[in-house]
C-alpha positions as CSV (number, residue, x, y, z in Angstrom):
1,X,25.3,52.6,-7.1
2,X,25.0,52.6,-10.8
3,X,28.2,53.0,-12.8
4,X,27.0,56.2,-14.3
5,X,26.5,57.6,-11.0
6,X,29.8,56.3,-9.7
7,X,31.6,57.8,-12.6
8,X,29.9,61.2,-12.0
9,X,31.0,60.9,-8.2
10,X,34.5,60.1,-9.2
11,X,34.5,63.2,-11.6
12,X,33.4,65.5,-9.0
13,X,36.0,64.5,-6.5
14,X,38.6,64.7,-9.2
15,X,37.5,68.1,-10.2
16,X,37.6,69.4,-6.6
17,X,41.0,67.7,-6.0
18,X,42.5,69.3,-9.1
19,X,40.8,72.7,-8.7
20,X,40.0,73.2,-5.0
21,X,37.7,75.9,-3.9
22,X,38.4,78.2,-0.9
23,X,42.0,77.1,-0.7
24,X,43.5,80.1,1.0
25,X,44.4,81.5,4.5
26,X,41.8,83.8,6.1
27,X,43.7,86.7,8.2
28,X,42.6,86.7,11.8
29,X,40.2,83.7,11.6
30,X,40.1,80.8,14.1
31,X,42.1,78.0,12.8
32,X,43.5,74.5,13.6
33,X,45.8,72.1,11.9
34,X,45.1,68.5,11.0
35,X,47.7,65.7,10.1
36,X,47.2,62.2,8.7
37,X,50.5,60.4,9.6
38,X,49.4,57.3,7.6
39,X,49.9,59.3,4.3
40,X,51.1,62.7,5.1
41,X,48.1,64.7,4.3
42,X,48.2,68.1,6.0
43,X,45.4,70.6,6.4
44,X,44.8,74.0,8.1
45,X,41.3,75.1,8.3
46,X,40.3,78.7,8.8
47,X,36.9,79.7,10.2
48,X,35.6,83.4,10.3
49,X,32.5,83.5,12.5
50,X,30.0,86.3,12.6
51,X,28.2,85.6,16.0
52,X,27.3,81.8,15.7
53,X,27.4,81.8,11.8
54,X,30.2,80.7,9.6
55,X,30.8,83.9,7.6
56,X,33.8,82.3,5.7
57,X,35.8,79.1,5.9
58,X,38.8,78.0,3.8
59,X,41.8,75.7,4.1
60,X,45.4,75.4,3.1
61,X,47.6,72.2,3.1
62,X,48.5,69.4,0.8
63,X,47.1,66.0,0.4
64,X,45.7,63.5,-1.9
65,X,42.7,64.1,-4.4
66,X,40.2,62.7,-1.7
67,X,41.5,64.9,1.1
68,X,41.8,68.0,-1.0
69,X,38.3,67.4,-2.6
70,X,36.6,66.9,0.8
71,X,38.2,70.1,2.2
72,X,37.0,72.0,-0.9
73,X,33.6,70.7,-0.8
74,X,33.3,71.2,3.0
75,X,34.1,74.8,2.8
76,X,31.5,75.3,0.0
77,X,28.9,73.5,2.0
78,X,29.4,75.2,5.3
79,X,29.6,78.9,4.4
80,X,26.5,80.5,5.9
81,X,25.8,77.7,8.3
82,X,25.5,78.0,12.2
83,X,28.1,76.3,14.3
84,X,25.4,73.8,15.3
85,X,24.6,73.1,11.6
86,X,28.3,72.6,10.9
87,X,28.5,70.0,13.7
88,X,25.5,68.2,12.5
89,X,27.0,68.1,9.0
90,X,30.2,66.7,10.5
91,X,28.2,64.0,12.3
92,X,26.3,63.1,9.1
93,X,29.3,63.1,6.9
94,X,31.3,60.9,9.5
95,X,28.3,58.5,9.5
96,X,28.3,58.3,5.8
97,X,31.9,57.2,5.7
98,X,31.9,54.9,8.7
99,X,28.5,53.2,8.7
100,X,28.2,50.2,6.6
101,X,25.4,50.8,4.0
102,X,24.2,47.3,4.1
103,X,23.7,47.6,7.9
104,X,21.4,50.6,8.0
105,X,23.9,53.1,7.1
106,X,22.7,56.6,6.0
107,X,21.6,57.5,2.5
108,X,22.4,61.1,3.5
109,X,20.2,63.1,1.0
110,X,20.8,66.2,3.4
111,X,24.4,66.1,2.7
112,X,23.7,67.2,-0.9
113,X,26.8,67.0,-3.1
114,X,28.9,65.5,-0.2
115,X,27.2,62.3,-0.9
116,X,29.8,61.8,-3.6
117,X,32.1,60.6,-0.9
118,X,29.7,57.5,0.0
119,X,32.1,55.1,-1.9
120,X,35.0,56.0,0.2
121,X,33.5,53.7,3.0
122,X,34.6,50.8,0.9
123,X,38.2,51.9,1.4
124,X,38.9,52.2,5.2
125,X,42.3,53.8,4.9
126,X,40.7,56.5,2.6
127,X,38.2,57.4,5.2
128,X,40.8,59.2,7.2
129,X,41.7,61.3,4.0
130,X,38.1,62.3,3.6
131,X,37.5,63.3,7.2
132,X,40.9,65.1,7.8
133,X,39.5,68.5,7.1
134,X,36.3,67.9,8.9
135,X,38.1,66.9,12.2
136,X,40.2,70.0,11.7
137,X,37.3,72.1,11.2
138,X,35.9,70.7,14.5
139,X,39.0,71.7,16.3
140,X,39.1,75.1,14.7
141,X,35.4,75.7,16.0
142,X,36.6,74.6,19.4
143,X,40.0,75.6,21.1
144,X,42.0,75.2,17.9
145,X,45.4,73.3,18.0
146,X,46.5,70.2,16.2
147,X,44.5,67.2,15.4
148,X,45.6,63.8,13.9
149,X,43.6,61.1,12.3
150,X,45.3,58.5,14.5
């Protein structure tokens, strides 16, 4: 990855970390809570469904820039998607962060701007920060409750 591209990616993550989008509760929506005991990041994800489509998605909580940026960008990406599309995005995003790129890891062009998190895979402890909101979303789409990155 070029230095210019890496700097752009870092800038996008910092922007979403400092100015998160969709950071609010959604009254009456499905929800779940997530916790990363290693660093203390907390997230609550709210999902409002219309049939099988995500009409609205938001989050509340506190965490590091990577955790907050991931939650912010996740909510922007998933509005209007179906549950199946959201689950596919979860799988692709998780693979982006956990599959070594030198070993056939995904280039993930279908992730769009979420590809900015590709560099996180170089820092295994930060992978949990970036995936916290996603695991919490998966729980909210399921039976709810609380999830942990441990």
